[in-house]
C-alpha positions, 0 to 999 in steps of 0.5 A: 424270344427264339434264338436259332444260333448254335450254342457251343459252350454254355455247359463246358467240360474239360478233357485235359487238366484244369487250366486257365483255358476257360479264362481264355475263351472270348465271349460277347459282352453279357455272356459268362462261361464256367466249368461244370465238371472236369477230368471225365475222359472223353465226354460227348453228348448229354441229357437231363434225366426226369429228376434233373440230373445231367447224364453224359456219355463217355466214349473212351471209357464206355460209360455213362456218368450221372453228374448231380448238382444237388445244391444248385451252384452250377458245379457237379457235386459228384460224377457217378458211373451209372452204366458201364461196359458200353461200346463207344457210347455216344447218343443219349436220350430219356423218353418216358420211363427209359434211358436210351443210349446209342452204342456204335453197333446198336441202340440200347435202353435201360428202365430208369427209376431215378438217379439213386436207383441202379439201372435195369438190365440192358435191353438191345432194341436195335441190333446189328447197326453197321460199324466202321467209318463214322462210329457215333450214333446219335439218338433223339426223340421227336415230337411225334414220339418216334426215335431217330438215329443218325448213322454217319458214312463209312468213308470220306466219299463213296457210294454206300452199299448199306442204305442205313449209312449217311442217313437218319433212321426212324423207329418206334420207341421199342426199336420196331418198324425201322425205316430210312427217314432221310438220306445224303447226310454224311455225318449228322451228329447234332440233332434238335427239334424246332420248338415252334415248327416241330421240324428236325434240325441237324448239323452235317459234317462234310467231306475232306480233301477239297481244301481248307474252305470246302465243302461248307459244314451244314445245318439242315432241316431234315424231312422224311424222304429227302436227300441232302446231297452227299456224296454227289453234292455239297452246300447249295447243290454244288456237284462234287468233282468226284461225281459231277452229277449236276442233274441229281444235285438239282433234286437234293435239298440245300442247307438252311445255313452253311459254316466254315469247312472242317469246323465239325459242328457236333451239336445245336439247340434252340434257346427259348429262355430269358437269360440272354443279354438285352443286346442279343440281336446286335451280337448276332446281327 
């Protein structure tokens, strides 16, 4: 069974002190949520290593933590600082023999030889990324073996001078042959790959100051050389009042799904397992 809905909190981290917050989260019948780890700082994105350990970027501390669960009880046994001294680490991915991390100004990688081995010297493979504005850099590897990097806009609403902003970039795994993969994506933090079609799906956070209910947040199917609207339009090709460029908007690609404005979706995934309750279709219908 393939579930294409967003999964917000199946693995839950606390930034604040442990309290009754988990108990206050309302879930549909048949679902359960538990704390995996707490008091980590500002955890953002995560990835499992080849040896089954959960790695998490900690933005405010400039670190990457390794959270092991050796006894498989659903709770982290330890939180080990695996890498430190990073510049606002955000995106994280394992590919072949390397751990990749998206710092705000560059993409780096470390030779990975296992959870119990110290990482190799940091290798900068994509230097001099644009800074300021949206500072997060998401890193993801596609089924084609290419590395994809999302870079948000420098502003709330503007025409960017740097084509790498409000875009998804494509590279070889060693950082070479970089190019613009798709444009018009104000801040696509969450990226995943459809398990059947192999297409990139990405969240996108819209602009501010159009009211509480505009513009909608988006989920897009991101393809090469497409433009997804920002800053000229939002949602289903709706022209932004600051530009009113109707003709250009007709050429852009609308989202496949719209969400509540300013809800700021930061991640998404496809669920292909067998643990969802039998009445899942009724829950999400």
